[in-house]
N, C-alpha and C positions, 0 to 999 in steps of 0.2 A: 513657643512651641512650634509655630509654624516654620520659623527658620531651622529648627532641629530636625523637622521632617524632611525639609528640602536636603539637608546635609546627609541624613542617613537613609539614602535611597537603597533599595535592593536592586541588584543587577538583574536584567532581563535575560531570557534564553537567547542564545546566539541563533542568527538567522541564516538559512541556507537558500539556495535557489529551488523553485519548485517547478520540476519539469517533467512532463509526462506521468503525472500522478505521484512523483516521489520527490522527496527533499534530497538534494544532492549538493556537494561542494562544488565550487567553480573548479574547472579542470586545471587551472594554474594553482589552486588552493590559496589564492590570495584573498584578503579580507579587508574591510575597513571598519572604522568605529562609528557608531552612532551615539550622539551625545544628548545628554538630558539638558535641556535650555534653562532649567530652573537652578542649576548648579554647575553645569559644564563638566560633569563627571561623565565617564564612559557608561553607557547603558548596556551595550551588547556589541559583539563582533558580527559583522554582516558580510556574506560572501559576496566577493567583487567579480561579477561576470565580465567576459570580454566578447569579442566578436565570435569566438568559437562557441561559447556558451549560448549566445544569443541565437546563432544559426540552429543550434541543437534544439532550443525551445520552439523556433519558427518551424523546424522540420517536423518536430512532434505534433504541433498543431495542424500542420499541413496534412499528416498521415491520417490523423484522427478525423479531419474534414473530409478527406477523400474516402474514408472507410464507410462514412455514412452513419456510423453509430451514434452520432449526435446530430448532424445536419439533416438526416432523413428520418430521425426519430419522430413519431407522431407528436404533434404539438402539445396535446394533452399529457404525454409522458414527460416531455421537457418541462412543461410548466410544473408538474408535480415535483420534479427534482429541485427546480429553482425555489419553489415554495418551501421545500425542506431546508434550503440554505437560508432563506429568510428566518424560519423558525429557529434554526441553530445559531444565527447571529443574535436573536433576542435572548436564547438560553445562556449565551456567552457574553451578554452585555456589560457585565461588571469587569470581566477580565479584559475585553476588548477596549472599554473606555479607560481603564488603568493604563494599558499599553499606549493608547493614543494620547492621553495627557502627559505621561512620561516622555514620549518621543517628540510631541509637538510643543509642549509647554502651555497648552490652554486649560482652562479651568475644568476640574473634573465634573462639575454641573452640565457644562456644555457637551462634553463627550458623551457622558452617560444618559443625559436626558434628551439630547437632540441628535448629535451626529450619528451614533450607532443605531438608535431606533429608526432613524431616517434611512440608514443603509439597509436595514431590514425591510423597510417599506419599498425601496428601489427594487429589490428582487421580486417581491410579491405583486408589485404593480405591473412590471414588465411581463412576468410569468403569466398573470391573469389577462392582460391585454392582448398578448400573442394569440390567445385562444379565439379572439373576436376580431382580428383584423380582416377586413373585407377586401374582395377582388372586384374589379370593374368587369362588366359584361355589356356588350353592345351588339344590337342586332342591326343587320343591313337586309335588303331584299333577298339577296342570294348568299349571304355570308354572315357569320357572326365572329366577333373578336372578342377576346377575354385576356385579362392580365394575370400573370404569375409573379409572386415575389419570393425569389429563391435567395437563400443565405449567400452573401458575398464570398465568404472564405476565411482565410486567416486575418484576424483583426489586431492591430497594435494599438495599445492604449498607454499613453505616457501622462503620468499623473503628478500634480504639483504637491508641495510639502504642506500647504496650509490646511486642507481638509482631506487628508490622504484616504481614509477609509471611506467616507461618504462619497467622494468624487470617484473612487475606483469602482465602487459598486454602482453608482449612477451609470457609468459607461459600461461595465462588464455585464450587468444584468440585462441591458438591452441588447448588447451584441450576441450574448449567449441565447436569449429568448428567440432572436431572430434565426437561431441555428448555426451561428458562426463559432469557430474557435477563436481563442483569445490568447494573446501574450501581453502581459501588463509589466511595465517598468515604474515602480513607484520612485518618488524623488529620494535622492541619497541621504538628505537630511532626516527623513521621516519613513523608513522602509518597514517598520516592525509589525504594524497593523495589517498592512497589505499582505505580508507574507503568511500571516494567520489564515487568510482566505483559502489558502490551499488545503489545509486541515479541514475546513469546513466543507469544501467542495467534495473531498474524499468521503467524508462521513455522510453527506447526503446522496452519494451515488453518482456524481458527475463523472462521466467516462474519462479515464486518463488521457491527457493530451487536449481536453477540451479548454482547459484554463492552465496557463503557465505563467509563472511570476519570476521576473529576473530583476536583481539588484545589481548596480554598477554605475559607472560613470556614463553620463548622458552623451559625451562626445563619441563614445564607443558603442555602447548598447543602443542609445537612442537613434544614432546614424544608421546602424544595421536594421532596426525596426522600421526606419523611414525609407529604406532603399531596397530591401531584400524583394526580389520579384515574387515571391510566394505570398507577400502580404498584399491584401486586396482592399483594405480599409485602414485608415489612421486617424485616431482622435487624439488631440493633444490639448492640455490645459497648462497655461503658463504664461510667461512673460512675453511681450509682443516681438522683441528682436529674436528670442530663441524660436518663436513661432514662425518667423519669416525663414529661419534656416531650415526648420523641420519641413516647411512647404517646399522649399527649393529642392531638398533631398528627395522628398516624395515624388516630385515631377520627374525625377530620372527614371522611375519605374511606372509613371502614370497612376500612381496611387491616389485614389480619392481621399480628401482630407476634411476633417472637421476641426476647427481651430477655436478655442475659447481663450482669449489673450487679456490684456490688461484693461484697466478701467480708471477713470477719474470722475466718478459720476456726480452730477449736480443734485443736491438736496434742497429744494426750492421752497422757502417759508414765505407765504403771502400774508399781508396784513390782516386778512379775515380768517386766518387759521385758528384752530384751538391751540393757543400758545403752549400750554403745559403738555398737550399730546405731542405737539411738534418738537418740544425739547426732549421729551422722553424718547421718542422715536429717532430723533437725531443722534441722541447718545448712543442707541442700540446700533444704528446703522454705521458709526464709525469706529466704535470701541470693542464691539463683539470680536472675539477671536484675536484680540490685540490690534484691531485694525487691519490684520493680515488677510483680507478677503477682497476678491476682485470686485465684488458688488457694493463695497463700502460707499456710503454717501460722503465722499471725502471733501467735496466742494460744497459747503453750506452757503447758499444764497439767501439773504434775508432783506425784505423790503425796508426801506429807510424809516418808515414810520414807526416800526416796531423793532428796529435794529438794536438800540441800546437795551430795551427791556429783554429781548431775546438773549443778547450776550450775557446779561447779568444772570439770568435764570440758567442759562446753559453752563456758564463757568461755575456757578454754585453747585449744580448737579455733578459736573466733572469732579470736583473737589471731594465729593463722596464716593467715588469709584475706589474700591479696595484693591490694590495691587499686591500680589503676594504668592504664597505657595499654591500651585495649581492643584494640589490635592486637598486643600482646605475648602470645605464646602461654602464658606463665607467669601471666598475670593471671587472678584468680578473680573479681574484681568490678570493673566498669568504672564509668562516670559516670552519674549520675542525668540524666534527659532534658532538664532546663532549670534555669536559675537560680532561677526562681520555685518550681519543685518542691523543689529543694534547700532553699530557705528554709522550705517548708511542713514538710518533714521535720525539719529542726532545730528548728522552732517546736514540733512536736509533742513532741520530746524534752524541751524546757524545760517544756511543760505537764505531762508526766508527772513531772518532778522536782518541779514545784510542788504536784502532787497528792499526792506523798509516795512515789513509786516510787524505787527506789535504782538507781544506775548501776554496773554491773560493768565495763563497757568501752566505750569509743567516746564518742558523743554530740558529736561536733565533725568539722569538714571534715578530709579527709586532708591531711597536711603534704607540702609540696614539689610539690604539682601544683595550686596555687590557681587556675590559669587556667580549669581545667575544673570540672565540678560533681561532684566527688568527695566522698564522705562515708564516714566510717569505719563499719564494721559495728558496730552498737551493741546493748547488752544492758540491758534494763530489767528489774529483778527485784523481788520482794516487792510485786507489783501486785495491786490489787483490781480484780475484774472490773467494778466500777461506774465505775472511772476512765475518762476520756475515751480514754486511750490504749488501753484495752481494748475500747472500744465503737466507735470511729471508725477508718476505714480510713486508715492512714498511707501505704500504699503505697510503702514504702521499707525499707531494711535495719534495722529496729528491731522485734525481737520483744519481747513482754512476757511475763515468766514468773510464773505464778500457781500457788500451792500449793493442794492440795486433800487431804481426808482419805480420803473413801470413793468408791465407784464412783457411787453416787446424787448426791453432790456434784458430781463431775466432769461427769456428764450435765447436772445443773442449770445449771452455769457455762457449759458449751458452748452449751446452748440459750438462755441469757440474752443474746441479741444479736438485733438487727434483720435480721442476715444469716443465710443458710443456704445457702452455695454448696458448701463442701467441708469435710473434716475428716480427721485421721489418729488412729489408735489404736495404740499401741505395747503389746503384751502377748504372752505365751506361752500365755495361758489361752484356748482356743478358744471356750469357752462365753461367757466375758466378751467376746470380740470379737464374737460374735453379739449379745449383749445390748446392748452399748454402741452399736454401729453402727445397730441397729434402733431405738434411742431417741433418736438425734441428728437434729434437723431439718435436714438438709442434702441436697443433690442428689447429691453425689459424697463417698465415703468410702473410705479406704485403711486396710488394716491391715499394719503393719510395712513399709510402703513408702510412697512419695509420687510423684504425677504419672505414674503408669503408665496409659496410654490404650489401650484397645481400641476402635478406631473404630467398631465395631458397636454399642457400648453407648450409652444416652442420656446426654446431657450437658447440664447446666443445674442452676439453683439454685432455692431457695425463698425465701418471705419477701421481703425487699428485695434478694434476689440474683438476681431475675429471674422470667421467666415463659416457659414452653415448654421443649422439649427438642429437641436436634438430635444427629445421630450415627446412622449406619446407617439402618434403615428410618425412624426418626424424623425424619431430615432429609427424606427423600422424601415423608413424610406432610405435613410443613409446606410444602414447595415445590411440592406438587401440589394439584390440585383433585379430590377424590373424586366419582365419579358411580355411582349405581346404576341398572342397566338391567333391566327385567323383561320377559320375552317369554312370551306364551301358546303352549304347546305345540301 
């Protein structure tokens, strides 16, 4: 039945550009196909924007910003509109989850029960927080100084393919709540859910031009979004090398950037950890979303005294993961996003084996569903941290398990990486938890849990994992222009 459901998909509605409150074709009338990763069939035709279309979207955002219809709207009114967008996302949760799963290949349970509800929460959180942002006020003997946080202007958002709707709303809700106008470019692999946000914006009463959504090739659309002098903020999520290019382009117009890039996070299991809890959490941290997540705990460091026991329990749990039709409620892991990415992941497994890693499970395509991009959850063990599979981001369901002897060695291995996005520590020793998390060079760290997000806290990475922080007031600081005004008494 699962295979039949994959084969007999229904085609989704073709997607147009959303500019100035209207859905329009690309001026060239060119389109591209978006593919269902579960069967590699065409889902929809998508408008392919070029430089002309991108400039049109930026111009619309600039006109709307200068008009003040959004940027000077009282914050209470802005908040009300954004809260309506949150409500509408929840009303459309089934439709949006279906689109997300068909376009990304992830299990419907993840889309419906987490990604789309979290997207709604993004809008409501920033809508409410905007009403309570405070300003500094300082008194001197003959003067007083105070701050103002003004909207920065047109904001470019370039979104990845792994969590498209959730990532887009995380960025767009904050930028809009701060009073900016926005131009979004979703990834070409997964554009369909992003385009639906335009419909929601219109229904909620967002002014035309406040939100614009452009689909097309990153080399053209993304470059214009990163260099156009009317753009005053740029937030990018994606892999590190592309992030470097985006930053280089943005420098030409001195556009401030926020970059969330790659990761190769250490998931450290100490001998005093609750072993079953550590196994379950480590499974979630690498196989959720098929491992296609920047925060994945992809390097599992295990203390030698419990190494064999952990490996046995972990491998046994991995063998229970159900890979298959993303629309099946019982599916744990869906399809990788594309054929080329499937080949990349498989190639990395072979590289690891050639380097001397051992294979506990997986290492091949899932059997019986060959029409899609399905790959078995894979376990590489006895890995040395110098191996490519331990240093390079695979972005798939392939953890590498690395033994360590001491706490100091674990910290050294964790920090021996160009990346510094996230990390996990499993221990029952509170002092050790403090020591280790304080010593790891990463922007986000969890103890005895993974992927728990308080939206008030700063989010971002260090080293090759990015620049800047978003979340809570940090988002408003980035998407705003601070002014200091001093008045003589």
